[in-house]
C-alpha positions, 0 to 999 in steps of 0.5 A: 964768591960773595958771602951770602953765596958762601956756603960757610957762611950759610953754615955759621949764620945756620948755626948761628941762629939754632942756637940764638932759638935756644930757650934752656940748655941741661949739658949731662946734667947731675946732682948728688946729696949726701945723707947722712954717710950715702951718697943719692943721686938725684941726677945721673947726666940728663940732657936736652934742648927747649927751643923759643916756641916749644911747648914740653912735659916733663915726667916721672914717679917720686923719686925719679929726679922730677923735682930736683931739675925741675928746682935747677931749671928753675935756677933754685939750686945748681947742679954738682956736676953738668952745666946749665943755660938759660936764655944764653947765661952759664948758672955755674958763673952768677953770684945768688944775686945774679940768679934771683935776677934771672928767675926773676927777669926770664924765667915765669913759675906758675906752680899748684897751688897758685901761692898768691896773696889772700887779701890782696886783690888780683891786680895787685898779686899780678904785679907784684914781682914788678916790685923788684923791678926800678926800670918801670914806673907804677903806672906802667907797671899797674898796665902791663899787670891789667894786660897780663890779666886781660891775656888769660880772659880776667879782665872783669876781674881786676879787683877779686880777692884769692877767695872770691874766685875759684880756682881756676881763676886763681891759677889764671892769676898764677900765669898773669902773675907768671907772663907779666916780666915777659921771661923767655920761658913759662914753667909751670909746675903741678899747674892742673893738679888742685885742680878738676879735670874741666877745669885743667882743661881749661887751663891747659887750653889757654897754657895752647893759647900763649904757646901758639902766640910764642911764650915758651911753656915747661910743662911738669905734670905726673898727668899723661892726659896733661902732657898729651896736650904738649908739643913734647914729652920728657921722661925721668927714671931714676934721675936718667931721661927715658923719653924724649920724642914730639908728639902731636900734642891733642886739643885740650878745648875740645877734650873739654868739649867732650867730656859727658854733661856730668860732668858739667855741673 
């Protein structure tokens, strides 16, 4: 029997392909904090995977373990037990320097507060992550920053500083900065939390566009209407996952166009 016709060979190939599609894997994550004489169990055995090309929202009330999980997903913290993998790399085996490299090369962060340098142009803000990458020349860094800003529709705002940009434009600069290293996953932390309804849908429409172009996104939010724009919803409560289901994503662009005229002023 030829290797290509061997069922075991085909199964092995399918398993290998499935494994290669896993961008993020949480395996029985537990996180315990010592607060005085008490132990606080923030995560109690959380397990899930995020595959290449998924757009996942992570929801949970205050105290659910959402922030703790976010810190582990971003390689900013380690679990007390269990294992977390980012693009196949187990973080428990990484040194601090290796974790820093993983954060810089594998993860694109988008925060609620934008975290832009105030007296620095949009272009220079986007270039920042590549300043730590000595394999990229000044010319390539500039070209990649321009391309990232073009991806988010700010090609006409390259030289503008944050105080010359609206909140939505500042968040677009932050998204461009997250894209510049071509990360395996975009990790957004309440990325619409400081924005009004119209601008929130504009930003979600941009995230949906990036996802259609192949970007894997994990979006942490407490807003159900924002989570409805993703393809899958994970809900935490008391350190446990209580819901993990695929959903039919709402079109952010359609929601934007359906807003009443009074919201457009």
